[in-house]
Residue, then its C-alpha position, 0 to 999 in steps of 0.5 A: m500500500t502506498g502513502s498516496r493512496p486515499k483512505l477508503l472508509t466503510p459506512k460503519d467507519v463514516a457513522e462512527l466518525l460523524q456519530i450518526s447511524e449507518k442507516t443515515v449514512y446510506k440515506h445520505r450517501r450522495k451528500f457524502c460522495g459515496f461510491n462503489p469501487a470498480g462497480l462492486g456491490v460495496l459502498r465506500f467513502r474517501g477519508e479526506i471528503i468525510n474529514g472535510i465535511m466534519e470541518g464544515q467544507d462543502p463536499k462537492a468542492l472536495v471531490l477531485p475530477f478524474p478524466v474519463 
């Protein structure tokens, strides 16, 4: 694992960090910029986005664009 690889969080991780229920994390997954890596049936979140949300930053401003 490289140091530059972003930390991916599970819904449970996000719920614990934000002190909310996992159900609420799933309900607001788009607001938290959740995604399914490689089209797999798992939901993940980027750690830096969740940390930014905790600091009051706009999550849409934290998303890095990737070329298609």
